[in-house]
KOLTI-378516 format. One line per 5 residues: number of its first residue (from 1); their letters; for each residue x, y, z of N, C-alpha, C. Coordinates in steps of 0.05 Angstrom, whole numbers. Layout:
<pts>
NUM	A	X/Y/Z/X/Y/Z/X/Y/Z ~ ...
</pts>
This chain:
<pts>
1	MATVR	-4902/3141/-33/-4909/3138/-60/-4894/3158/-77 ~ -4885/3150/-100/-4870/3167/-117/-4888/3180/-137 ~ -4884/3205/-142/-4900/3219/-162/-4881/3228/-185 ~ -4892/3230/-207/-4877/3238/-231/-4888/3265/-240 ~ -4870/3283/-244/-4878/3309/-254/-4883/3308/-284
6	KSQPA	-4903/3321/-292/-4909/3324/-321/-4896/3349/-330 ~ -4883/3347/-353/-4869/3371/-363/-4890/3389/-376 ~ -4888/3414/-370/-4907/3434/-381/-4891/3452/-400 ~ -4904/3461/-421/-4890/3478/-440/-4881/3504/-428 ~ -4895/3516/-410/-4887/3541/-398/-4862/3537/-381
11	SAALD	-4860/3514/-368/-4836/3510/-351/-4811/3506/-368 ~ -4814/3496/-393/-4791/3493/-410/-4779/3520/-417 ~ -4795/3540/-422/-4785/3566/-428/-4771/3578/-403 ~ -4783/3573/-380/-4770/3583/-355/-4744/3569/-350 ~ -4743/3543/-356/-4718/3528/-353/-4696/3539/-371
16	LLRSP	-4703/3547/-396/-4684/3558/-415/-4673/3584/-404 ~ -4691/3601/-393/-4682/3626/-382/-4663/3623/-358 ~ -4668/3602/-343/-4651/3597/-320/-4626/3581/-326 ~ -4624/3570/-350/-4601/3553/-356/-4576/3570/-360 ~ -4552/3558/-356/-4527/3573/-359/-4521/3580/-388
21	SLPVL	-4535/3568/-408/-4529/3574/-436/-4543/3599/-446 ~ -4559/3613/-429/-4573/3637/-438/-4553/3659/-446 ~ -4532/3664/-432/-4513/3685/-441/-4501/3678/-469 ~ -4496/3653/-473/-4484/3645/-499/-4505/3650/-521 ~ -4530/3644/-516/-4551/3648/-535/-4555/3678/-541
26	LILCA	-4553/3694/-521/-4556/3723/-525/-4532/3734/-541 ~ -4508/3724/-536/-4485/3733/-550/-4487/3725/-580 ~ -4496/3701/-585/-4500/3692/-613/-4520/3709/-627 ~ -4542/3715/-613/-4562/3733/-626/-4551/3760/-632 ~ -4535/3771/-613/-4523/3797/-618/-4504/3797/-641
31	VAIGV	-4489/3776/-644/-4470/3773/-666/-4486/3771/-693 ~ -4508/3755/-693/-4524/3752/-717/-4536/3779/-725 ~ -4545/3794/-706/-4557/3820/-712/-4535/3839/-722 ~ -4512/3838/-711/-4489/3855/-720/-4481/3849/-748 ~ -4479/3823/-755/-4472/3815/-782/-4494/3823/-802
36	AALLP	-4519/3820/-794/-4541/3829/-811/-4541/3859/-816 ~ -4532/3874/-795/-4530/3903/-798/-4507/3911/-816 ~ -4486/3895/-817/-4462/3901/-834/-4466/3894/-863 ~ -4485/3877/-870/-4489/3869/-898/-4495/3892/-916 ~ -4513/3910/-909/-4518/3933/-927/-4493/3951/-931
41	LVQSS	-4477/3953/-910/-4452/3969/-911/-4433/3956/-931 ~ -4430/3930/-929/-4412/3916/-947/-4422/3918/-976 ~ -4448/3915/-980/-4459/3917/-1007/-4456/3945/-1018 ~ -4460/3965/-1001/-4456/3992/-1010/-4427/3998/-1017 ~ -4409/3988/-1002/-4380/3993/-1009/-4373/3978/-1035
46	DLTAT	-4384/3955/-1039/-4379/3941/-1065/-4390/3956/-1088 ~ -4414/3967/-1085/-4426/3983/-1106/-4410/4008/-1112 ~ -4400/4021/-1090/-4384/4045/-1094/-4359/4038/-1109 ~ -4346/4016/-1102/-4321/4008/-1117/-4327/4002/-1146 ~ -4349/3988/-1151/-4357/3982/-1178/-4363/4007/-1194
51	NGNIQ	-4377/4026/-1182/-4383/4051/-1195/-4357/4066/-1201 ~ -4338/4066/-1183/-4312/4079/-1189/-4298/4066/-1212 ~ -4299/4039/-1214/-4287/4025/-1237/-4301/4032/-1263 ~ -4327/4034/-1262/-4342/4041/-1287/-4335/4070/-1296 ~ -4333/4088/-1277/-4326/4116/-1284/-4298/4117/-1295
56	RLERD	-4279/4102/-1284/-4252/4101/-1294/-4251/4090/-1322 ~ -4266/4069/-1327/-4266/4057/-1354/-4279/4076/-1374 ~ -4300/4090/-1366/-4313/4109/-1384/-4294/4132/-1390 ~ -4278/4141/-1370/-4258/4162/-1375/-4237/4152/-1394 ~ -4228/4127/-1390/-4208/4116/-1408/-4219/4114/-1437
61	SADWR	-4244/4106/-1439/-4256/4103/-1465/-4258/4131/-1479 ~ -4265/4151/-1463/-4266/4178/-1475/-4238/4188/-1483 ~ -4218/4181/-1467/-4190/4188/-1475/-4182/4174/-1501 ~ -4189/4149/-1504/-4182/4135/-1529/-4197/4146/-1553 ~ -4223/4153/-1548/-4238/4166/-1570/-4225/4192/-1578
66	ARLHE	-4216/4208/-1559/-4203/4233/-1565/-4177/4229/-1580 ~ -4162/4209/-1572/-4137/4202/-1587/-4143/4194/-1615 ~ -4164/4178/-1619/-4172/4169/-1645/-4179/4193/-1663 ~ -4195/4212/-1652/-4202/4235/-1667/-4178/4252/-1674 ~ -4158/4254/-1656/-4134/4269/-1662/-4118/4255/-1685
71	MELDV	-4117/4229/-1684/-4103/4214/-1705/-4118/4218/-1732 ~ -4144/4217/-1732/-4159/4221/-1757/-4154/4249/-1767 ~ -4152/4269/-1749/-4146/4296/-1758/-4118/4298/-1770 ~ -4099/4284/-1757/-4071/4283/-1768/-4071/4271/-1796 ~ -4085/4249/-1800/-4086/4236/-1826/-4098/4255/-1846
76	ARMSS	-4120/4269/-1839/-4132/4287/-1858/-4113/4310/-1864 ~ -4099/4320/-1844/-4080/4342/-1848/-4057/4333/-1866 ~ -4047/4308/-1861/-4024/4299/-1877/-4031/4292/-1905 ~ -4057/4285/-1910/-4064/4278/-1938/-4076/4302/-1953 ~ -4075/4325/-1942/-4085/4349/-1957/-4068/4354/-1981
81	LERVE	-4081/4364/-2002/-4067/4369/-2027/-4045/4391/-2024 ~ -4050/4411/-2008/-4031/4433/-2004/-4005/4422/-1991 ~ -4009/4405/-1971/-3985/4394/-1957/-3969/4376/-1975 ~ -3983/4360/-1991/-3969/4341/-2009/-3954/4357/-2030 ~ -3966/4378/-2041/-3951/4395/-2061/-3927/4409/-2048
86	KEARE	-3930/4419/-2024/-3908/4432/-2010/-3885/4413/-2005 ~ -3892/4388/-1996/-3871/4368/-1991/-3857/4361/-2017 ~ -3873/4358/-2039/-3861/4351/-2065/-3842/4373/-2074 ~ -3849/4398/-2071/-3832/4420/-2080/-3807/4423/-2062 ~ -3811/4423/-2036/-3789/4429/-2017/-3771/4405/-2012
91	RLSMA	-3782/4384/-2004/-3766/4361/-1995/-3756/4344/-2019 ~ -3773/4340/-2039/-3766/4323/-2061/-3757/4338/-2086 ~ -3757/4365/-2084/-3748/4382/-2106/-3763/4376/-2132 ~ -3789/4373/-2130/-3805/4368/-2154/-3818/4394/-2163 ~ -3825/4395/-2188/-3838/4419/-2199/-3861/4410/-2216
96	PPTET	-3880/4428/-2221/-3903/4421/-2238/-3892/4417/-2267 ~ -3906/4400/-2282/-3896/4395/-2310/-3899/4420/-2327 ~ -3880/4422/-2345/-3880/4445/-2364/-3895/4438/-2389 ~ -3895/4413/-2397/-3909/4404/-2421/-3928/4381/-2413 ~ -3950/4380/-2428/-3970/4359/-2424/-3971/4342/-2449
101	HYISV	-3968/4316/-2446/-3969/4298/-2469/-3994/4280/-2466 ~ -4009/4277/-2487/-4032/4259/-2488/-4025/4235/-2505 ~ -4031/4212/-2496/-4025/4187/-2511/-4052/4174/-2516 ~ -4056/4166/-2542/-4081/4152/-2549/-4075/4123/-2550 ~ -4094/4107/-2542/-4091/4078/-2542/-4112/4067/-2561
106	DEPPQ	-4104/4049/-2579/-4122/4039/-2599/-4138/4015/-2590 ~ -4131/4003/-2568/-4145/3980/-2558/-4168/3988/-2540 ~ -4190/3973/-2541/-4212/3980/-2523/-4205/3971/-2494 ~ -4218/3984/-2475/-4211/3976/-2447/-4221/3948/-2440 ~ -4210/3937/-2420/-4217/3910/-2411/-4246/3910/-2402
111	QESRL	-4260/3890/-2409/-4288/3887/-2401/-4290/3871/-2375 ~ -4270/3856/-2369/-4271/3840/-2344/-4268/3858/-2320 ~ -4282/3851/-2300/-4280/3865/-2275/-4258/3853/-2259 ~ -4243/3869/-2245/-4222/3859/-2229/-4231/3852/-2200 ~ -4257/3855/-2196/-4268/3848/-2170/-4274/3818/-2169
116	PSRYL	-4272/3806/-2145/-4281/3778/-2143/-4311/3776/-2148 ~ -4319/3753/-2158/-4347/3749/-2166/-4366/3753/-2143 ~ -4358/3749/-2119/-4377/3752/-2097/-4384/3781/-2092 ~ -4368/3800/-2103/-4375/3828/-2100/-4390/3840/-2124 ~ -4392/3824/-2145/-4406/3833/-2169/-4436/3829/-2165
121	PPPVE	-4453/3845/-2178/-4482/3840/-2177/-4489/3814/-2191 ~ -4511/3802/-2182/-4518/3777/-2195/-4526/3781/-2224 ~ -4521/3762/-2241/-4527/3765/-2270/-4557/3767/-2274 ~ -4565/3783/-2292/-4594/3787/-2298/-4601/3768/-2320 ~ -4622/3752/-2315/-4632/3734/-2336/-4649/3749/-2356
126	EPRAG	-4644/3744/-2381/-4661/3756/-2401/-4686/3740/-2405 ~ -4709/3754/-2407/-4734/3739/-2411/-4734/3725/-2438 ~ -4745/3701/-2437/-4747/3686/-2462/-4769/3697/-2480 ~ -4764/3697/-2505/-4784/3706/-2524/-4803/3683/-2530 ~ -4826/3683/-2518/-4846/3661/-2522/-4866/3669/-2543
131	SSLWD	-4865/3655/-2565/-4883/3662/-2587/-4905/3641/-2590 ~ -4901/3618/-2577/-4921/3597/-2581/-4944/3601/-2562 ~ -4966/3588/-2568/-4989/3590/-2551/-4985/3578/-2523 ~ -4969/3557/-2522/-4963/3544/-2496/-4947/3563/-2478 ~ -4928/3577/-2491/-4912/3596/-2475/-4930/3619/-2465
136	KLFGW	-4949/3628/-2481/-4966/3649/-2473/-4985/3641/-2450 ~ -4995/3616/-2451/-5013/3606/-2431/-4998/3597/-2405 ~ -4976/3584/-2409/-4962/3573/-2385/-4935/3584/-2381 ~ -4929/3608/-2392/-4903/3620/-2389/-4897/3629/-2360 ~ -4918/3633/-2345/-4913/3642/-2317/-4904/3619/-2299
141	IPLP	-4905/3594/-2308/-4895/3571/-2292/-4865/3569/-2297 ~ -4849/3570/-2275/-4820/3568/-2279/-4813/3539/-2286 ~ -4795/3537/-2305/-4786/3511/-2314/-4758/3505/-2301 ~ -4753/3480/-2295/-4727/3474/-2283/-4704/3476/-2303
</pts>
């Protein structure tokens, strides 16, 4: 008479341990553990490189700010009144005036502003003189 073996869960684990694929499984586990151990190292090296780039950019920014301040100082030095007078005397052979002439103009100055209207303050509306009773009672209502 033939008998059939029933598979038991404990025997499946024993069969896996005895199977020839166990070394392959162990190697795969070791590789997975090795890769997992290298991830923090890779992340740390990326962070270090990024930090180096940030420090380099901050150093470049500080250099450009220093250059800007030097140029502002040069502009201030070049526009000083003493330097302009010295250049006018020495290089352009200019001298201060010996006589002063005053000219009177009979026309009034222009009232128009030379600024575009968008830069001018808004026009101020003059309040209406309301003398009637209706204006006194309902003057606070804006009319179109």
